[in-house]
C-alpha positions in Angstrom: 0.0 -5.7 -10.0 2.3 -8.4 -9.0 1.8 -12.1 -9.1 0.0 -12.3 -5.8 -2.3 -9.2 -6.3 -0.1 -6.6 -4.8 3.0 -4.6 -5.8 6.0 -3.7 -3.7 7.0 -0.2 -3.1 10.4 0.5 -1.6 12.4 -2.1 0.3 14.0 -0.6 3.5 17.1 -2.4 4.7 18.9 -1.9 8.0 22.3 -0.2 7.9 24.2 -3.4 7.2 22.1 -4.1 4.1 24.9 -2.5 2.1 27.7 -4.6 3.7 29.3 -7.2 1.6 29.2 -11.0 2.2 30.3 -14.0 0.2 27.3 -13.6 -2.2 27.5 -9.8 -2.5 25.5 -7.0 -1.0 21.9 -7.5 -0.1 20.9 -4.1 -1.4 22.5 -4.9 -4.8 20.9 -8.3 -5.0 17.4 -6.8 -4.4 18.1 -4.0 -6.9 19.1 -6.6 -9.5 15.6 -8.1 -9.1 14.1 -4.7 -9.8 13.3 -3.6 -6.3 13.6 0.0 -5.1 15.9 -0.2 -2.1 16.7 2.3 0.6 19.4 1.4 3.1 18.7 3.2 6.4 21.4 4.8 8.5 22.7 3.2 11.7 21.3 4.9 14.8 24.0 7.1 16.2 22.0 7.3 19.5 20.8 3.8 20.1 19.2 4.6 23.5 17.3 7.5 22.0 16.1 5.3 19.2 14.9 2.7 21.7 13.1 5.4 23.6 11.4 6.5 20.4 10.2 2.9 19.7 8.8 2.8 23.2 6.8 6.0 22.5 5.4 4.5 19.3 4.6 1.0 20.7 1.0 1.9 21.6 0.1 2.7 18.0 1.3 -0.6 16.5 -1.5 -3.0 15.7 -0.2 -6.5 16.4 -1.8 -9.6 14.8 -2.3 -12.1 17.7 -1.9 -15.1 15.4 1.4 -14.0 13.8 3.1 -11.7 16.3 3.3 -13.8 19.4 7.0 -14.7 19.0 7.9 -11.1 18.3 6.0 -9.9 21.4 7.8 -12.5 23.5 11.2 -11.3 22.3 10.3 -7.6 22.8 9.1 -8.5 26.3 12.4 -10.2 27.1 14.6 -7.4 25.6 16.8 -6.1 28.4 19.7 -3.8 29.1 22.9 -5.3 30.5 23.1 -5.6 34.3 26.0 -4.1 36.2 26.7 -6.6 39.0 29.1 -4.3 40.9 26.7 -1.3 41.0 23.5 -3.3 41.0 22.0 -1.1 38.2 21.1 -1.5 34.5 23.7 -0.3 32.1 22.8 2.0 29.2 23.6 -0.8 26.8 21.2 -3.4 25.5 22.1 -7.1 26.1 23.0 -8.6 22.7 21.1 -11.9 22.2 18.2 -13.4 20.2 15.8 -10.9 21.9 18.0 -7.9 20.8 17.9 -9.1 17.2 14.1 -9.1 17.2 14.0 -5.7 18.9 16.4 -4.3 16.3 14.1 -5.6 13.5 11.1 -4.0 15.2 13.1 -0.7 15.6 14.0 -0.7 11.9 10.5 -1.6 10.9 9.2 1.5 12.7 12.0 3.6 11.1 11.0 2.2 7.7 7.3 3.0 8.2 8.2 6.5 9.3 10.4 7.0 6.2 7.7 5.5 4.0 5.0 7.8 5.3 7.2 10.8 4.8 8.1 9.8 1.2 4.4 9.2 0.4 3.4 12.6 1.9 5.8 14.1 -0.6 3.9 12.5 -3.5 1.7 14.6 -5.8 -1.4 12.3 -5.5 -3.7 12.7 -2.6 -3.9 8.9 -2.2 -0.6 7.3 -0.9 0.5 4.3 -2.8 0.3 2.0 0.3 -3.5 2.3 0.4 -4.3 1.2 -3.1 -4.0 -2.6 -2.6 -5.2 -2.9 1.0 -7.8 -5.4 1.9 -11.1 -3.8 3.0 -11.5 -6.2 5.9 -8.0 -6.5 7.4 -6.6 -3.2 6.2 -3.5 -5.0 4.9 
């Protein structure tokens, strides 16, 4: 058990988690601290990935106290508008709302990857259940 009563499993980073910066690569820094890190692939079909998120949205349990800002960003996430044709383009508008939407999309991808990896475990009890609070489930 970790310092705060729980242990971390894998850390899932978006595709750019392996890109370098002035301080190095985020994935390497986390690995240096002993974390298991998986860098997820960039979505080749962004529109398809967005559609998949829309299909999963109804199964996400949002905490009202802590998720308000995220929900506002997701609600304001839009495609680009084509003035000439008067239609929405098949390209998301890149702004603060798209950053939040991208985080949410990668969160859903990480959960999906995590569930698949725990289903492959030999134990019947996946690792993410062992430290959950009986009241909140987290």
